[in-house]
C-alpha positions as CSV (number, residue, x, y, z in Angstrom):
1,X,8.0,-148.8,79.6
2,X,5.1,-148.1,77.2
3,X,7.8,-146.8,74.7
4,X,9.8,-149.8,74.7
5,X,6.6,-152.0,74.5
6,X,5.9,-150.0,71.4
7,X,9.2,-150.7,70.0
8,X,9.7,-154.2,71.0
9,X,6.0,-155.5,71.1
10,X,4.3,-157.7,73.6
11,X,3.3,-161.2,73.0
12,X,1.4,-164.0,75.2
13,X,4.4,-166.4,74.5
14,X,8.0,-166.2,73.6
15,X,9.2,-168.6,71.0
16,X,12.8,-170.0,70.3
17,X,14.3,-168.3,67.2
18,X,14.7,-171.4,65.3
19,X,13.3,-171.9,61.8
20,X,10.7,-174.5,61.2
21,X,12.1,-176.6,58.5
22,X,9.6,-179.6,58.6
23,X,6.6,-179.0,56.2
24,X,3.1,-180.6,55.7
25,X,1.5,-179.7,52.3
26,X,3.9,-176.8,51.6
27,X,3.4,-175.4,55.1
28,X,5.3,-175.5,58.3
29,X,4.0,-178.2,60.7
30,X,3.9,-175.9,63.6
31,X,3.9,-172.1,64.0
32,X,6.7,-172.0,66.6
33,X,8.4,-173.8,69.5
34,X,7.5,-171.6,72.5
35,X,9.6,-171.5,75.8
36,X,6.5,-172.0,78.3
37,X,6.8,-175.7,79.4
38,X,3.1,-176.4,79.4
39,X,1.9,-174.7,76.4
40,X,0.7,-176.9,73.6
41,X,3.6,-175.9,71.6
42,X,6.0,-175.8,74.3
43,X,9.2,-177.7,74.1
44,X,8.6,-180.0,77.1
45,X,5.2,-181.1,75.6
46,X,6.7,-181.6,72.1
47,X,9.5,-183.6,73.7
48,X,7.2,-185.9,75.5
49,X,5.1,-186.5,72.3
50,X,8.3,-187.5,70.6
51,X,9.2,-189.8,73.4
52,X,5.9,-191.5,73.2
53,X,5.8,-191.9,69.3
54,X,9.4,-193.2,69.6
55,X,8.4,-195.8,72.3
56,X,5.3,-196.8,70.2
57,X,7.4,-197.5,67.0
58,X,10.0,-199.4,68.9
59,X,7.6,-201.5,71.1
């Protein structure tokens, strides 16, 4: 198992393998979208923020 960890690597989070296309001041606006639902950069958290922002704009 240690040999596999040396080859593959170990990280605290796992991220989706999608490129970040949005940029602010020439830098990506977010490092990665992670798979953990309650992480600050998690897809569920980002979706809730987008839903809230859309509601504010529409209301």
